[in-house]
N, C-alpha and C positions, 0 to 999 in steps of 0.2 A: 506494500499500499504506498503511495506518493505520501510524503508530510504534508498536512493538515496548516490550517491556517486556523488557531482554537485560545475561542477568547472566553474566561471565565469570572465569569458577573457574581461580584458580592462585597460584603463590607470590606476591602480591600488593606484596610489601613487603618482597624480601632485596637490593634495590638491586643489583641484576644485569638479565642477561637478561630475564628473563622480566614483573620491574617492569617494566620500558620498553618489549615486549610490550603489557601490559595498557593503561598507558597511552595508548603509540598509540592501537590499537583501538577502546579506549575511546571517546578524544577522538576520531574521527575518526565511531564509530557517533555520537555523540552529534551532531557538527555537520549529518548524515542530519538531527535530527528524533528518534533512540531515545532512547528511555530507559536506560542504561545504570549496572550495580551491580558492582563489583567483590568475590570473596567468595572466601576465603583457603581455599583448598586444605584447613587441618588444621580449620577451625571446624566444630565440636562439633554445635552446632543447625544441622535444616533452614532450607533458605532458598526457602519458596516463589513465586509470583504470575510467575513466565517464561513469556515466547510463547516463550525460544529461549535457550538454554542451551550458552555458547562453553568447551571447556575447552583451557587451553594449557597444554602438556607434558604436562600430571597428569591424573587420574581420578580422581574419584569418586561413584562410582551415587545414595551418600544427598544428594548435590546438585544435584539433577537430578529429584528426582521430583514428579512435577506438570507436566512442561516437555512441551508437545506436540512440538519439535522440540531436535537434539542435536546440536552440532561438533564434533571435534577435531582441534583446530591441533596436531600432536605435532612432537617432535623427535627423530630416527631412529636418534641416536646415547645416546637415553634411553629410547626405548620398549623391555620386555624382550620377546624374541621367546615367551618362555609366557603373555603376557600377548592375541595372537590373537586369543582371544574374544570380548574387552573390544570391540573393534572394530567385533561386529553390532549393538551399541547403539548407535550413530550413524548417524545419516540420514547427513551428509557424512563425511569425514577428511580431511580439505583441505592440502597440504603446501606449506610454505612455496619447497622446491627442486624442482625435475624428478631431485633424486638420490634426494630424501625420497622423490618421488613412486617411486621405481624400484624402492626396500627394501620400500614399502606396497601396491603396487598387487595385489605375486601374494598378498599376504594380504587385502584384499578389493576386491569391486568398484567400494565404494563411495567409493574414493581419487582426488583428484583432483587436478589443482595448482592453488594457489592466489596463489603469490606470498607478498611482504612487502612491505613498506617501512620506510626509518628517518628517522630527523629530518635534515631539510636542515640541516646547519651552515655554507653557506655565507655567505662575507662578505666579500665584497667590500675591503671600509677596514684588514682585513690586511697586510703586506709579505709578500709567500712569497721563503721562503732558501731553498738547497739545505743542508739540516738532514733527518736521519728521525725519526717519530716512530715509536713503539709504545704499542698501549694493550690490555696482557692486563687491567686492572680486575680483578676479583676473585679471577682465574682462572688457573690453575695449568697449562692444558692449551694456551696459545695460541703456546709455544715460546722462550718470554721467555729458557729455558736457552741455548738455541742462540742468539738475540740476545746476551744478554751471554757466552757463551763464545767469538762470532767480535770482537767488540768487546777480547775482554781477549787471545786468546791471535793475533791478527794483525795488535794496535795499531793498528786502525782511528781515521784520526785526524779521520772527520768527527763532526760533533755526534747524537749520541742527545737523546732526552727519551723515560722510560720512566713512562705511568704505572697505578702498581699499590697497589691497597690493600698488599700482601702484601710483605713482607723477601724480601731475594735477597740471599746470601751472598756474591755477584759486584757486585765495584766498579770499573770500568774507568773509564778516566782518561775523559774528553771523554762520559759518563753521567751525564745528571741526573736522578734517579728525581725527579719531582714527586708519588709518593704519593697521600692519594686528593682531586683535588681537587674542584670547585663547575663546576658546568655555562657557569660562565662563559668558566673557564679554559682547560677542557677547547676550548672552541671555537675559542679563540685557537690552543690549542696546534696543535689539526685546520689551523685554515687555512693559519698561518706556515712549514709541513713541507709541503716541497715531495715528501716520499716518505713514506709510512708501511707500515712493517714486520707485516705480517700471516702468518707460518706456521703456523697454526693446526694441532693434531693431525685435529680435524675442524671443520666451519663448519656448525650448522641453519638456521642465518640469517648471525650475523657484522654486528651493527652500528656494530660500528668499522670493519668493510671497510667497510659499504654507507655510511656517515658519511666514511669517506675518497673516496670516489668522488665526493659528494654536495657536495663541498668542491674538482675538482679534480686530488685528488692522483695520483700514480703511485703506486699497489700492489701490494705486493711480494705474493704469493699461491707455495703449494707448486702444484706440476704433477700437481694430480689430476682423479679427475671432480667432485667435489663443486666440485670449484672453474673447470669450463671450460662456466660458465655467463656467467662473466665474461667476455667475451672483445673482444677487440681495445682494451680500456685495462688491463690488468694484465698484470706485468708477469710472470712462473713463474719459478719454484724449483726444483730438483730433490727430492723427497721420496721414501722406505724408509720400506716398510713399519713399522708400528709397534707395528697391537697389533689387538685386536675392543675396541668399546664397543657394545652396546645390539644396531638391526639394523647397523653399518658397518665398515671398515675400518678404523684411525686412520692416521696417514703421520706421518712427524719430518724435518725437513730440517736437514740436515747446518751445523754452523757456519762451514765451507767452505765451504759453497752459499751462506749468508747474505753471508758478504764477497765475494763475485763478483758477488750484486747488487749488493749495492751499489758498486764497481768501475763496471758499468755504469750504474749511475742516474747517479754522478758525470762519467759521458763523454756524455752527454746535450745538446745544442745548448737555447741557449732555443727555439727556436722547434720541437725535437722536444719539448719540455713542454710548448708550446701545446698541439702537434694532442692529445698524453696528457690534455690537460687536456678539453678539450673533448669525449674520447672518452667520458674517464669522470662528466663534467656529463651530459651526451647518457645512457651508462646510465642513470644514477641512477634520472633524471626517466622514460624508458622504460619501467625495472622498476615506477617508484611507478603509472604510468601504466593499465598495465598489473594489478595488485594490483586498484588502486582498479575498475580494470571489470568485472576478474574478481569482486569484493567483493557490486559492484551486480548482478551477471547472480544471483547465490543466493542475493543477497535477494532475485529477484523483484523487481525494480527497475530503471531502464533506464541505462546506463554514462553516465557526463559526461565532459566533455571536461578535458582534460589541466588539471589545477590547480583548477578550479572550487572542490570543499571542502577540495580540500586543507590549507589552513592548518590545517584539523582533523586532518592527519596528522601534526601535528608539524614542517611546516615553516617556511619565513618566505614564501611565499605569499600569497596577497591572493584572499579567497572573491570571487563573483561579484556579493555583494553588498557587498561591500568596494570594488571597483571604479566602483560607483556610485553609492551613496552616503553611503560616507564616503572619498572618492579627493579629500578638499579643497577646499576652496573655488573653487566657478566651474568644476571640470574640468570638461575635455570628456568625457560622459559616453554618447555616441552607442557605447564601441564600438568605433570604425573600425578596419580594420587597419593595424596599425604605431603603433595606442593604448597608453602607460603603463600601463591596464589590461590588456591582451591578454597587450604582454609579462610582466607578473606571472600571466599566468594561464596564461600556456605556460611558464613557471619556466625563458625567458628570463636567463642571466645580467645583469645591470645594467649601465651602461656605468661606467667608469671616471667621465667627469669629464661638469656637464650646463653649458651653457655657458645660461645664463639670462638674458635681455633685454626689463627693460619697455620697452614703446612705446605710444607717447600714438595716435589714430587721426591725427596731424598732418604724425608722422615713419611713418606710412606707404611710401614709395616707399624712406627710407636705409634702416629695413628691408629690404626687399627688395633691397638691394641685399649687407647685411651676411651674411644668407643665402645666399644666390647665388653668396656669396664660398667661404662653410664646402666648397661643391662640389669645390673643387681642396686643399679636407686632405692630404697628407702620412699622416695616420694612419689608419686603417680604420675605415671607417665606423660601427662596434659600438661604438667605444670609444666614443665622448662619441654627447652629446642636444644637444637645441637644444628651452630653454624659452621658450617668447610670454607674457609677461606685457600683457594688454591692460590698459593701464592707463583705469582708469575704460570699460571695458567697450566692445564692437565694435561698436557699433550698426549700424551702415551697411555692417562685413563687410569693411573696409578692410584689416583687421590681418591677417586668413587668407587674402582672395584678399593680402598681400605676401607669407606666408611658407608659402602651400603647401603646407602638411602632405601627407604622404604620396605630395610629386611626389620625394622628395632620397635622395639613400642610405643617410642616418645621420638618424633618431629626431628628426621633427620634433611636440610638444606642446605644446598650444595652451591658456592657461591667463586666466579669466577672474578680474579685482579690481577689484570694483565699491571707486568713492574715498568717498573722504568725505565730508561737504560743501566743498564750494572748487571755485573755478574752477581753480586751478594742476595740475598734474601732479603726481602725487604718490609720486614716486619710493620713498620707503622702504617705502610700503606693495604697491608693486606687486614689488619685487624681496622684499622675504617671501613673497606668498604666491607667486614665482616658484622658489624654495629648496626651499623646504615641501613643494611640484606635482614638484620632482626628484626621481631616482633612484639618481645619481649618491655618493660618496662626497667626492667634489673638488668645489664650485662659482665657475664661470668666473663672476661679474659684469662682465655687460660693460652699451653701450649698444645703444640703437637706429642711433646712424652709425655705428659702427664697423665698420673691416674688417679681419678678421685676413689677414697674409701663412698663404699652404701649409704652412708649417713650422708653427707657430703651437700645433697641439696638439700634437702628436709631441713639439714642445721642452719644452712645457710639464710635458710627462706624466716625460719622463726625467729634468726638473731632480727634480720634486719626488721621484721617488726616487733620488736622486745625492743629496737632502737628509737623506732616512729614513734613504740607507745613515749619510751622515754621525751624526748620531744625533737630529738635531732637526729636525718639520717644519718646511717653510716656505710663512709666506705670500710670492707668489710673483706681481708684476705686467711687463706689458712696457715697453718702450719706447714713446712716443707721438711721434705727427708729426698735418700734419695740410693736405689735400686745399688748396692754397692757390687758390680757385676762386670765389667766390659762387656762393652756393646755385644760384641757375639754370641759370649754365653747367655747372655740374656735371652737372642731373640734365640738358638734353639733349645735355651730352658722352657719358654714360654708360647713354644712353637706348638706345641699339641694342645692349650687354652687353644690360642688366637685361633687355628684350623676349625675346633667346636665350636667355640663360642659360647659353648655353658656358665650357663650364671653362679654354678656350685663349684666352677671350677678355679675360680680367682683367688679366695681365701686362702685354700690349701698353698696356692703356685705364692701369694705373698707371703703365709707365713715360712715359707719355706727357703727364702734369699735373706742375703745379712743387707743391712739398711747404712745408709751414711748419714747423720745427722747435721752431718757438717758440710753446709749447703748453707748457700747466702738465703737471709730469710726465713731459717728451720725454726727458730721457736722451741725446741725439743723442751726445754725445761718450762716450760708454759702450760703444756700440753694437762687438759683434762682427762679423766675420762665423763662416761656414761650422756647427761642432756646436753641439747641444745648449752651452748657458752659461748663469752668472747669476751673481750678484756682492752684495756685504752692500750694503746700500739703509738710509739710516736712517727718511727718511718718503717711504710710496706717492702720500701727496697726494691727488691727482687721480687717480691709477691706473687701473685695473681689474686686483682684487684675484681670485688665483684660493687658495681658505680651505676648507678640512677642514669639511667639511658638522655635524660634530657641535659645530664650536668654534663655529661662527654660530648656533646651538640654545644652546648654552652661556652666549654674551653679551646669546642673544636676539634677534636679529634687530637690522634699522633699524632706529632711533627713532624712529617712525613722529610723531613732537611735527614735524621737520623736513620740509617742503615738494620741496625741491631743489635746483638750481644748484650740486650740485657739496658742499653743508653734509651733508647725508645720511651721505654718502659717506664724509666728513672726520671726522666723528663716529665711525663705525664704526671706520673706522683709528685715531681714537687710541685705542679698548678694544686691537685689536692690537698698539699700540705698547704697551698695558700689559702684554700678553701677553707678549710677547716683553724686557720690563726682567724677566720674571720666568725666562725661558729657557725659557721652553716650545717658546717658535717662532722661527726665525729673518723677518726682511723682507730678499726681495733679490728684483732688478730680472733681470729674461730679459732678458740685452744681445747674445741670438740673434736676437729676435724685438721686430719696431715693427708697433703695432695703426695705421690710419690712420682720423684722424677724419674722414667727409662733411662740409660745411660748413651751416650750419642759419640761419636765419630769426635777427635778432635776436632778443632775449626782448624784450616789452614791459616798461617803467615799471613800472607793479607787478607784476610778476614780481621785479624787482631787488630794488624794497624789498623785497621779502621775502625774497630768496635772502640780499640785506644780513644783515636781521635772522639769517636761521637760522647764517650767519655768524657773528655779534657769540654767540648762544648756542653756536656750539661750540668757543670759544674757554673761553668763561667753564668749558663741563662738561671740558673737556681740562683746566682748572687742576683741576677738584677732585680727575679722576684723576690726575695728575701729582702731587698730595700726598698719595697713598695712601690715597683717602678710604675709613671700615669697608664702604660698601656695593661699593667693589673689590676689598678686600680677601676679603671671602664671598663671589666670584665663582671664585676658584682653585680650590677645592677641587674645582667641576659643571664648569671645562675641564680640569680634569687628568683627570679617568675619562672627560669629554668625547674626550680624545687618548689611544687605548690603546697608537700607537706612539710617542708623544711622545721613550721613551730607547731606540727601536730603531738599534740599532748594528752591524747586519748589511747585510753591503752580498749582495745577491747572487748576485753574482759570485766574494766572496771568503770561502770558508767559512771559513780558518780566523778570519777576523775573527767569526764569527758567536756573540752571547750573548745565547741564545731569552731565558735568565730577566729580561733587563732589559728587557721588552715586556710583559710580564705584569701586569695592572691592579696586584696587590701592589705591584711592584718600583718602581712608583712609590713609597708610601709609604715604601719598603722605602730609596732611597738618598734620600729626603730626610731620616729617621733618619739614614742614614750622612752626609751633608752637617753634618746638625745633632753629631754625636758630634766629625769633623773638623774643620770651619772653627776651630776653638778655640786648634788647635794647628797646623793647616799654614802658615797665615801665618809663624811665626816658621821652620819648617825649612824652605818656600819659598824664601823669602827668601834664605838663606846658598845656595842651590843654584843659584838665579838670578842669583849676581852681584850679591847688595844689589838687585835691582828691589823695589819696595815692592809687595806683592802682598797688597791688601784688599778687602774686599767681595766684590763680583760673580765677579771673578776668585780666590780665596780661593774661594770653593765649588765652582766651576766647576773649577780644579785638582785641590781634594782630592777630587773624582768622578772625575776622571779617574787619578787616583794609586791611587786604590783600587779602578779597573777598567781598566790597560794597556789594553785592548781598543779605551776611549773617545778612547786618546788617536790609534792610528791610524786609526780607522773615520770619527775626527769629523775626519781632520786637520786637530788642532789643532799645531801645531810649536811643540813647547820652541827651539827658536832663534831663532824669531820672535820672541817674548815680549820678551826684550831690551833689542830694539830701540822697542820701543816706547814711546807715555808711559804714566805710572804715570797713566791716566783710565779713561778707556770703553771704551777699544781692549783696553787686557790681560784685560775680562772677554765679548770679543766669540769665538764660533767663529771661527777662523781660516782659513775652507776654503779663503778666495781664497788663501792666501798657496803653500798646497800647488797651486795648478791649475798654475802655470807648471813648478812644479817637476823637475830629470829623474828619470830612475829611482833616480838614486847618489846623487841629493839625496834624495830620500822615505825609503832606505833607512835613509843617515845622520842623519835626525829620528826616523827609528822607533829607530835605537838607542843614541841619546841616549834618548828617554824613558823607553826597558827598564832604561837605567842609573836613572836620575832613583826608577824605582819600587820599583829591587832597594836604591836606597839609603834611600829616606823609606818603604819598609813598614815592617820592624822598629818604628821609629821610630814612627810611627806604631798602630800596633795597642799598643806598649807605653807610650806617652803616652795614647791614648784606655783603657787596661784599666785604666791605675794611676797615671797621671799625674793635676798639676791639670789641669780641666775647668771652664769656668766656667761656674754656670752658668746665666751671663744669655745667653749662647750657644742656650738650648734645651734642654739636654740634663742629663737626672736618671743615674744610675749607672747605673740599667738600661740609658738608650738606649747608654753608653757601653759595655757588655760586648756586646751586640749586636753596635753599630757594629765592634768589634774584632774581633768572629769572621764578620763581614761584609767585611769588609775580607781575614782570614785566609784565606778560601773564594775571593775572585776572584782573589790572591794564587797561591792551590796550581794553580785551576786556567787559567791561564795560566804558570804553571812557573817562578815567581819564588822 
């Protein structure tokens, strides 16, 4: 069918559901090759030249004159019964829900079910928390009064965010009113909240509801016929008849039923929430697929596969063209089963972590052993992927043969990285190609000779989540050891296991070979047994860093000036150290994971010369970074923007400590402004309260932020008692997460109680001094900033009951 000129007539700029319907539908039709024009239903002059006119909810006959085809996509709650004769003007009356079809089918034989779709809001980079979200927007029919009454009457202690442009007279505790927010912040709230409250009186579609499904949230809805289509992934609340509107009956949920539903949610285990997330995500993708197929059918065209052009539907999927032509340099574009392209096209959730492994054909035998070892991982295969980068290409197919994509329970992606001129492996170029091809928000930069123990991925993800719960993302690296055998002996001894690929053969093999702990970055003395654990680390050095993808992007990836030999990784770690000094990340050692390096042939003399030159250049650049060069300072804004969870202070299993406002993009700047206001007066106050310990510089900034937000003292595991025992140097500014790691529950409670007393003592002082006291202009605080900072301190103290 040739492209059509399509007019979509509705309220195209009301900032509500109709505008969103128009933009989603228009973008989808344009991605299919049609020309789309939006026409406001109140437009006075006629608009001609359309092959098809689609009316969304409203109908103005004059705007369809001369069009050979007319469709109506109505909302049953807004269609008046007396307007039934107008339905005869349409070729099709397409209903978004089956409940709407049940109302329109008796009125016209041209009614049929279309379905609809909402934007895919899924963002795996945002950590999930046990908190509630309610998004009425600009509507007063979303049950907001019942939600607020539930929190007010029953003193619900769990945090709730209400995103609404309307003013609500009730202002219960534990409720944050976000007002009208931009799309970026709304997406963040939707992903961060495990539970979405949607007690609407009636939903003709419900974008907030379906966007909640797209992020895998547990969606709470009224138990009515209109909501019966959302089956298996929604929690139902009893609802009583409320009235009539248009063609439908409306229902209301009582505050007591909202309270009961909230308590049911908080009783869910993590396993329950994972099942709900999978069911919700699947329901969203299935409904979208059905709608796209139905729309193709009524347009007279053949249905597409799931995903296909779904990116035009406002989702985050990738079109078929993107999967081949735009999928990154050298990416395998064959679309083989299990490829990243297919994963995107099917709407499958991306993995949590990508293991990026650059490989030269000469190290293919070691790569085979490294990939086979990953079969023994205790983490779910869907939680990680392996991205193997062919350094300089793979003309003989040795790397692909070693990695065997498609033969493992986890996904393996092969990426070609044509090397710039030169005879040596170009690790920087390969690592950059690898992380750009990866799909996960976390990147683990490995080498082809590294064997990970079975618990590695599971422990890395666990410690990553624990760091976010403390309030600062962590760059993690495991301890290291080396197989103490000559290269040929190791290849021979491991040949039988490498040929069979048997998971059970790995442990006996490793237990029978000698290990050498004297390698750079070994940290064998800090290894601990059993459960996931980590501790602060001053220098990653020759480690295997696990880094936020956004942070790698903000730092510009690996410097491709370096050839290899560890200097390129060392230079990147130097940049990470600068980010750590800005208190935006932690550097931590995975003390429960020890990776093994396989023995390799000695490097050539020429390569060693290149490595030596690279290390000299690294040292020079490290000095430049350490001296605070202008180019480095300019990167901090980009780095903060790349780390949206950088100030996350909410542990998933500790609802009382959750403080979502600290996670929003704007809060990063707000906290910086707060620190600027507090730092000038915090040090004198803290010196007295901490028994004369000198608190300056980074420690003053850190503690000032914690005093302003008492939840930070608990969630970051920063101990007040432990500070006085430390020397007045860099240690004062380190997040003392390790101090509480071995503390008893009684000690933890005592430390938190002491922290609260400090806040109670310093809070009024800080408010008074920031608002009206002497504030040094040299600290970067003007009068306006001081007033804002005082107000923010006051708000934070009120939130935590101080």
